[in-house]
NUGU-572896 format. One line per 10 residues: their letters; for each residue x, z, y of N, C-alpha, C. Coordinates in Angstrom, 3 decimals. Each point is the difference from the previous one (the first is absolute). Last residue first. Example, Ala and Ser with C-alpha at 12.3 -4.5 7.8 and 13.67 -1.06 7.14 Angstrom:
BEGIN
SA = 12.850/7.080/-2.250/0.820/0.060/1.190/-0.770/0.730/1.090; 0.290/-0.070/-5.720/-0.890/0.000/1.190/0.900/0.000/1.200 .
END
This chain:
BEGIN
KATTDYVLPS = 69.385/78.495/70.334/0.534/0.193/1.335/-0.503/1.286/0.609; -0.674/-2.379/-4.449/-1.022/0.717/0.752/0.371/0.153/1.472; 3.143/-2.213/-2.799/-1.298/-0.617/-0.217/-1.087/0.642/0.877; 4.546/1.583/-0.174/-0.040/-1.287/0.687/-1.325/-0.720/-0.169; 1.608/5.254/0.049/-0.758/-0.887/-0.871/-0.180/-1.337/0.723; 3.894/4.053/0.489/-0.975/-0.868/0.667/-0.654/-0.933/-1.018; 3.237/4.923/0.746/-0.516/-1.029/-0.920/-1.093/-0.783/0.710; 4.373/3.773/0.854/-1.086/-0.758/0.594/-0.388/-1.120/-0.943; 3.186/3.253/-1.343/-0.488/0.670/1.195/-1.146/-0.732/0.692; 1.954/0.385/-5.065/-0.492/-1.076/0.859/-0.614/0.609/1.263 .
ATSATTRLPN = 2.143/2.902/-2.998/0.637/-1.243/-0.435/-0.399/-1.166/0.898; 0.364/5.494/0.769/-0.871/-1.156/0.216/0.722/-1.289/-0.359; 1.774/4.612/0.080/-0.927/-0.149/-1.123/-0.896/-1.238/0.126; 3.251/1.354/3.332/0.745/-0.161/-1.250/-0.927/-0.270/-1.179; -1.610/-1.567/4.837/0.382/1.279/-0.605/0.704/-0.268/-1.314; -1.361/-2.673/5.121/0.189/-0.006/-1.456/0.339/1.409/-0.467; -1.998/-3.056/4.642/0.297/1.263/-0.658/0.146/-0.200/-1.506; 1.054/-3.465/4.107/-0.988/0.209/-1.047/0.390/1.246/-0.782; 0.946/-2.107/5.429/0.469/0.334/-1.353/-1.164/0.146/-0.978; -0.673/-3.703/1.927/1.236/0.789/-0.017/-0.177/1.210/0.929 .
VFFGTTTPNL = -2.732/-4.727/-2.421/-0.060/1.354/0.553/1.365/0.659/-0.083; -3.043/-5.055/-0.498/1.309/0.649/-0.012/-0.087/1.351/0.720; -2.968/-4.476/-2.325/-0.143/1.299/0.648/1.306/0.767/-0.162; -0.870/-5.651/0.179/-0.121/1.200/-0.824/-0.128/1.245/0.855; 2.328/-5.307/0.438/-1.334/0.588/0.007/-0.050/1.220/-0.907; 4.748/-1.093/2.012/-0.976/-0.747/-0.784/-1.346/0.710/0.072; 3.898/1.696/2.082/0.363/-1.416/0.064/-0.944/-0.880/-0.819; 0.102/5.160/2.797/-0.406/-0.785/-1.163/0.343/-1.478/0.179; 2.009/4.481/2.319/-0.319/-1.391/0.303/-0.358/-0.797/-1.258; 1.095/5.095/2.455/-0.581/-0.486/-1.250/-0.530/-1.404/0.283 .
ASASANLAIS = 3.845/3.648/2.476/-1.006/-1.060/0.000/-0.479/-0.343/-1.413; 1.748/5.017/1.050/0.552/-1.352/0.095/-1.118/-1.035/-0.112; -0.547/4.810/-0.430/0.793/-0.125/1.218/0.587/-1.392/0.182; -4.825/1.197/-2.578/1.424/0.286/-0.156/0.716/-0.201/1.333; -4.658/-0.864/-1.430/0.187/1.332/0.569/1.458/0.421/-0.138; -3.587/-4.683/-0.472/1.339/0.591/0.071/0.007/1.374/0.667; -2.804/-4.469/-2.312/-0.330/1.359/0.427/1.288/0.809/-0.025; -1.849/-5.454/-0.219/1.150/0.900/0.056/-0.441/1.339/0.575; -2.030/-4.930/-2.318/-0.324/1.284/0.617/1.223/0.891/-0.073; -1.269/-5.743/-0.067/0.638/1.181/-0.598/-0.409/1.243/0.780 .
SAAQQSQGAL = -0.974/-4.878/0.891/-0.876/0.670/-0.975/0.683/1.128/-0.743; 3.529/-2.912/2.340/-1.440/-0.154/0.170/-0.748/0.718/-1.119; 4.930/1.730/1.358/-0.663/-1.109/-0.687/-1.504/-0.010/0.264; 3.804/1.906/3.432/-0.857/0.472/-1.094/-0.782/-1.168/-0.585; 3.791/0.402/3.543/-0.424/-1.070/-0.899/-0.764/0.508/-1.219; 1.812/3.918/2.634/0.534/-1.346/0.174/-0.477/-0.955/-1.095; -1.683/4.610/0.464/0.654/-0.242/1.282/0.438/-1.450/0.217; -2.830/2.907/-3.312/-0.038/-1.437/0.212/0.695/-0.437/1.276; -0.307/4.907/0.207/-0.695/-0.694/-1.092/-0.081/-1.482/0.324; 1.929/3.818/2.650/0.767/-1.149/-0.503/-0.649/-0.702/-1.199 .
YGIAIAKNGQ = -2.467/4.289/0.983/1.266/-0.260/0.688/0.788/-1.120/-0.691; -5.287/-0.051/-0.897/1.077/0.985/-0.026/1.241/-0.467/0.745; -3.577/-3.333/-2.234/-0.359/1.301/0.560/1.175/0.961/-0.159; -1.787/-5.551/-0.465/1.169/0.881/0.068/-0.403/1.294/0.691; -2.035/-4.946/-2.382/-0.329/1.315/0.549/1.245/0.871/-0.052; -1.577/-5.708/-0.049/0.839/1.112/-0.452/-0.451/1.293/0.677; -1.594/-4.736/0.585/-0.806/0.969/-0.754/0.838/1.129/-0.590; 3.052/-3.806/1.658/-1.458/-0.035/0.048/-0.634/1.054/-0.905; 5.033/1.062/1.633/-0.751/-1.101/-0.589/-1.510/0.126/0.110; 4.141/1.726/3.359/-0.859/0.530/-1.062/-0.916/-1.112/-0.498 .
LTQGANWGIA = 3.969/0.180/3.403/-0.491/-1.027/-0.928/-0.745/0.583/-1.197; 2.099/3.726/2.741/0.438/-1.392/0.139/-0.548/-0.879/-1.125; -1.397/4.724/0.564/0.625/-0.346/1.282/0.309/-1.486/0.169; -2.498/3.344/-3.170/-0.243/-1.433/0.137/0.655/-0.602/1.229; 0.291/4.933/0.540/-0.699/-0.569/-1.158/-0.270/-1.480/0.248; 2.181/3.467/2.949/0.642/-1.231/-0.485/-0.650/-0.579/-1.261; -1.978/4.437/0.890/1.197/-0.320/0.780/0.739/-1.181/-0.635; -5.287/0.320/-1.019/1.163/0.878/-0.095/1.173/-0.517/0.813; -3.953/-2.933/-2.230/-0.247/1.293/0.634/1.219/0.896/-0.207; -2.164/-5.376/-0.618/1.234/0.780/0.071/-0.265/1.279/0.779 .
VSYTAQGCAG = -2.543/-4.663/-2.556/-0.158/1.319/0.622/1.327/0.742/-0.039; -2.264/-5.529/-0.280/0.858/1.070/-0.515/-0.203/1.290/0.804; -1.975/-4.623/0.600/-0.754/1.007/-0.754/0.869/1.102/-0.613; 2.770/-4.173/1.781/-1.438/0.207/0.043/-0.512/1.064/-0.970; 5.132/0.382/1.698/-0.852/-1.097/-0.465/-1.463/0.415/-0.142; 4.304/1.462/3.304/-0.885/0.590/-1.015/-1.044/-1.034/-0.396; 4.123/-0.179/3.152/-0.524/-0.956/-0.969/-0.845/0.602/-1.101; 2.451/3.492/2.748/0.427/-1.395/0.092/-0.600/-0.843/-1.120; -1.095/4.791/0.744/0.552/-0.446/1.281/0.282/-1.488/0.100; -2.234/3.660/-3.068/-0.372/-1.406/0.075/0.564/-0.698/1.226 .
AQYGIAVTGA = 0.713/4.832/0.743/-0.700/-0.450/-1.210/-0.414/-1.454/0.180; 2.429/3.131/3.130/0.457/-1.308/-0.473/-0.610/-0.428/-1.343; -1.499/4.638/1.061/1.157/-0.515/0.718/0.549/-1.271/-0.657; -5.149/0.986/-0.929/1.238/0.773/-0.061/1.124/-0.688/0.743; -4.184/-2.504/-2.271/-0.126/1.294/0.676/1.290/0.785/-0.189; -2.668/-5.108/-0.762/1.312/0.633/0.088/-0.127/1.277/0.818; -3.031/-4.281/-2.621/-0.041/1.330/0.603/1.403/0.588/-0.037; -2.715/-5.296/-0.246/0.982/0.995/-0.431/-0.208/1.335/0.716; -2.292/-4.517/0.462/-0.574/0.996/-0.889/0.939/1.084/-0.472; 2.290/-4.418/1.926/-1.424/0.343/0.010/-0.369/1.087/-1.007 .
QQGTYGAQWG = 5.127/-0.124/1.768/-0.986/-1.010/-0.359/-1.410/0.567/-0.163; 4.721/0.977/2.974/-0.912/0.695/-0.909/-1.178/-0.926/-0.279; 4.187/-0.670/2.847/-0.475/-0.818/-1.118/-0.872/0.725/-0.994; 2.699/3.245/2.983/-0.026/-1.451/0.180/-0.499/-0.715/-1.257; -0.408/4.917/0.690/0.684/-0.456/1.214/-0.064/-1.516/0.202; -2.078/3.805/-2.937/-0.446/-1.387/0.105/0.640/-0.730/1.161; 0.943/4.759/0.806/-0.736/-0.392/-1.209/-0.504/-1.427/0.189; 2.605/2.893/3.178/0.372/-1.331/-0.506/-0.630/-0.342/-1.348; -1.158/4.635/1.137/1.125/-0.553/0.751/0.487/-1.277/-0.682; -5.121/1.272/-0.941/1.291/0.683/-0.072/1.075/-0.759/0.764 .
IAVAYTAQNS = -4.373/-2.134/-2.285/-0.045/1.288/0.696/1.340/0.702/-0.191; -2.956/-4.952/-0.820/1.341/0.585/0.097/-0.071/1.271/0.828; -3.212/-4.141/-2.659/0.026/1.328/0.622/1.418/0.542/-0.033; -3.003/-5.108/-0.285/1.097/0.865/-0.426/-0.068/1.326/0.760; -2.904/-4.069/0.479/-0.462/1.245/-0.626/1.128/0.855/-0.604; 1.679/-4.693/1.453/-1.406/0.389/-0.016/-0.279/1.249/-0.827; 5.086/-0.562/1.670/-1.059/-0.915/-0.433/-1.383/0.659/-0.073; 4.716/0.494/3.067/-0.792/0.789/-0.937/-1.254/-0.798/-0.347; 4.229/-0.969/2.925/-0.727/-0.811/-0.988/-0.684/0.822/-1.080; 3.090/2.955/2.801/0.032/-1.466/0.072/-0.758/-0.648/-1.152 .
YGAQYGIAIA = -0.020/4.903/0.875/0.633/-0.573/1.198/-0.142/-1.519/0.102; -1.750/4.062/-2.797/-0.555/-1.346/0.053/0.556/-0.813/1.154; 1.319/4.647/0.938/-0.758/-0.308/-1.222/-0.614/-1.388/0.142; 2.806/2.634/3.249/0.306/-1.327/-0.544/-0.667/-0.278/-1.352; -0.877/4.746/1.311/1.073/-0.714/0.684/0.371/-1.288/-0.742; -4.952/1.725/-0.841/1.329/0.590/-0.040/1.019/-0.871/0.695; -4.477/-1.812/-2.305/0.045/1.269/0.716/1.382/0.621/-0.168; -3.314/-4.706/-0.906/1.382/0.470/0.099/0.032/1.259/0.857; -3.524/-3.835/-2.710/0.131/1.313/0.635/1.457/0.433/-0.033; -3.463/-4.831/-0.421/1.182/0.777/-0.369/0.055/1.300/0.792 .
GTTQGTYGAQ = -3.307/-3.824/0.285/-0.304/1.248/-0.684/1.176/0.857/-0.398; 1.114/-4.989/1.392/-1.347/0.568/-0.139/-0.093/1.294/-0.809; 4.926/-1.096/1.769/-1.171/-0.855/-0.247/-1.244/0.792/-0.402; 5.008/0.209/2.926/-0.871/0.818/-0.838/-1.309/-0.750/-0.196; 4.205/-1.269/2.601/-0.555/-0.686/-1.163/-0.815/0.867/-0.926; 3.219/2.656/3.179/-0.267/-1.439/0.086/-0.582/-0.551/-1.303; 0.400/4.851/0.983/0.587/-0.620/1.193/-0.308/-1.494/0.129; -1.401/4.215/-2.748/-0.654/-1.301/0.023/0.499/-0.872/1.134; 1.712/4.475/1.040/-0.803/-0.197/-1.213/-0.725/-1.338/0.108; 3.020/2.233/3.323/0.247/-1.297/-0.653/-0.712/-0.162/-1.340 .
YGIATCYIGQ = -0.560/4.727/1.594/0.955/-0.861/0.697/0.340/-1.233/-0.837; -4.787/2.172/-0.860/1.386/0.463/-0.027/0.917/-0.982/0.693; -4.612/-1.319/-2.346/0.169/1.247/0.739/1.429/0.491/-0.158; -3.741/-4.327/-1.008/1.427/0.302/0.115/0.171/1.229/0.884; -3.968/-3.303/-2.788/0.303/1.273/0.644/1.505/0.223/-0.010; -4.014/-4.396/-0.477/1.258/0.689/-0.319/0.118/1.331/0.731; -3.519/-3.663/0.151/-0.250/1.214/-0.784/1.282/0.755/-0.380; 0.986/-4.881/1.575/-1.281/0.695/0.129/-0.070/1.173/-0.984; 4.953/-1.477/1.472/-1.219/-0.635/-0.479/-1.254/0.838/0.177; 4.786/-0.524/2.825/-0.680/0.982/-0.848/-1.364/-0.561/-0.376 .
SFVGANSGIA = 4.091/-1.929/2.666/-0.893/-0.571/-1.022/-0.564/1.040/-0.961; 3.648/2.063/2.960/-0.209/-1.444/-0.133/-0.937/-0.342/-1.160; 0.775/4.696/1.328/0.360/-0.794/1.180/-0.374/-1.473/-0.118; -0.723/4.609/-2.480/-0.794/-1.228/-0.074/0.280/-0.972/1.127; 2.130/4.391/1.201/-0.802/-0.141/-1.224/-0.796/-1.294/0.056; 3.096/2.128/3.401/0.333/-1.216/-0.752/-0.718/-0.116/-1.352; -0.604/4.656/1.910/0.865/-0.949/0.682/0.387/-1.151/-0.926; -4.635/2.403/-0.934/1.416/0.364/-0.011/0.819/-1.065/0.703; -4.643/-0.967/-2.424/0.244/1.219/0.776/1.458/0.399/-0.148; -3.983/-4.055/-1.095/1.449/0.193/0.113/0.250/1.188/0.922 .
VAYQGQTSQG = -4.218/-2.849/-2.884/0.412/1.216/0.702/1.513/0.102/-0.020; -4.385/-3.975/-0.605/1.315/0.551/-0.361/0.302/1.233/0.847; -3.891/-3.121/0.210/-0.157/1.284/-0.680/1.336/0.623/-0.440; 0.501/-5.015/1.222/-1.219/0.772/0.173/0.023/1.269/-0.850; 4.816/-1.986/1.217/-1.265/-0.461/-0.544/-1.181/0.911/0.285; 4.662/-1.169/2.840/-0.559/1.075/-0.832/-1.396/-0.407/-0.442; 3.945/-2.278/2.754/-0.921/-0.479/-1.033/-0.399/1.102/-0.977; 3.617/1.686/3.012/-0.247/-1.439/-0.070/-0.851/-0.380/-1.212; 0.956/4.712/1.296/0.331/-0.791/1.187/-0.413/-1.467/-0.067; -0.486/4.607/-2.496/-0.907/-1.138/-0.091/0.231/-1.024/1.098 .
ASNGIAVAYQ = 2.596/4.023/1.301/-0.835/0.025/-1.205/-0.958/-1.191/0.017; 3.432/1.476/3.411/-0.002/-1.294/-0.714/-0.801/0.001/-1.300; 0.381/4.701/1.827/0.822/-1.040/0.596/0.056/-1.235/-0.904; -4.302/3.005/-0.592/1.437/0.212/-0.047/0.747/-1.165/0.621; -4.830/-0.302/-2.300/0.395/1.145/0.815/1.497/0.240/-0.173; -4.458/-3.520/-1.188/1.461/0.025/0.114/0.391/1.124/0.960; -4.495/-2.329/-2.962/0.526/1.158/0.737/1.521/-0.043/-0.022; -4.758/-3.525/-0.676/1.358/0.433/-0.365/0.432/1.179/0.877; -4.181/-2.705/0.229/-0.037/1.295/-0.668/1.384/0.496/-0.446; 0.035/-5.083/1.082/-1.075/0.934/0.333/0.024/1.228/-0.906 .
GQTTQGAGSG = 4.667/-2.551/0.934/-1.319/-0.277/-0.540/-1.047/1.032/0.370; 4.526/-1.779/2.668/-0.454/1.163/-0.764/-1.443/-0.237/-0.445; 3.718/-2.799/2.591/-0.950/-0.338/-1.062/-0.307/1.190/-0.904; 3.775/1.248/3.104/-0.416/-1.396/-0.158/-0.906/-0.178/-1.222; 1.452/4.456/1.518/0.275/-0.864/1.153/-0.571/-1.411/-0.121; -0.062/4.691/-2.346/-1.028/-1.036/-0.072/0.164/-1.063/1.067; 3.097/3.660/1.247/-0.915/0.167/-1.133/-1.070/-1.095/0.029; 3.688/0.936/3.259/0.037/-1.141/-0.910/-0.929/0.116/-1.193; 0.722/4.471/2.323/0.667/-1.184/0.535/0.067/-1.111/-1.052; -4.009/3.478/-0.389/1.462/0.047/-0.054/0.598/-1.288/0.522 .
IAVAYQGQTS = -4.853/0.338/-2.212/0.550/1.065/0.849/1.507/0.065/-0.184; -4.884/-2.912/-1.264/1.452/-0.145/0.113/0.526/1.035/0.989; -4.716/-1.793/-3.019/0.635/1.081/0.758/1.507/-0.205/-0.003; -5.030/-3.059/-0.709/1.365/0.332/-0.407/0.565/1.083/0.918; -4.373/-2.379/0.231/0.063/1.365/-0.515/1.384/0.390/-0.529; -0.461/-5.132/0.687/-1.031/0.977/0.337/0.239/1.328/-0.712; 4.358/-3.024/0.750/-1.333/-0.144/-0.556/-0.959/1.096/0.435; 4.371/-2.304/2.570/-0.370/1.226/-0.718/-1.448/-0.117/-0.455; 3.462/-3.190/2.437/-0.969/-0.225/-1.075/-0.233/1.255/-0.842; 3.841/0.832/3.131/-0.500/-1.357/-0.211/-0.900/-0.086/-1.230 .
QGASNGIA = 1.808/4.281/1.733/0.192/-0.947/1.099/-0.679/-1.354/-0.190; 0.446/4.777/-2.135/-1.172/-0.867/-0.068/0.038/-1.126/1.010; 3.627/3.190/1.245/-0.902/0.309/-1.118/-1.221/-0.912/0.052; 3.864/0.340/3.198/-0.237/-1.178/-0.869/-0.889/0.288/-1.203; 1.354/4.328/2.292/0.573/-1.252/0.453/-0.164/-1.093/-1.050; -3.595/3.925/-0.081/1.442/-0.124/-0.120/0.479/-1.366/0.454; -4.887/1.106/-2.029/0.724/0.901/0.898/1.496/-0.147/-0.244; -5.311/-2.246/-1.085/1.446/-0.162/-0.155/0.707/0.851/1.043 .
END
């Protein structure tokens, strides 16, 4: 332990704490905390917190938090947060957040959020959001959003949003939604889907 109050109280075997207040209280064995107040209070076994205020409070076992205030509080088992305030608050089991405020708060179990504020608020279980503000607010269970503003607000559960337009694409029901869609003057049915064969 290197730094003021680093690894101060109940530091586990083979744990590493570098920086003022890093791994200060109850740092688990094999845990790594590098940076000011990184992994400061109750860092779990095998957890990694790198960056100022990364994984500060109650970082769970096998978690990874890299970046300023990444995984700041309540990051649970196996979650990964990389980027400024990624997975900031209550990131659930095995969730992944990569990008500026990706998975910022209430990111639920098994979700993936990649991009600026992707899956930022209340991303529901097993959903995927990739892109700038993709799945930003209250993305539904098992929903998939890919592209700029795809599924930005209250995307319906089990829906897929693929967006390459300049405006938000927010499915309100289960299904596959794409914008834009190429059409030609000679094409009567620009897109056809077999509901039986899928």
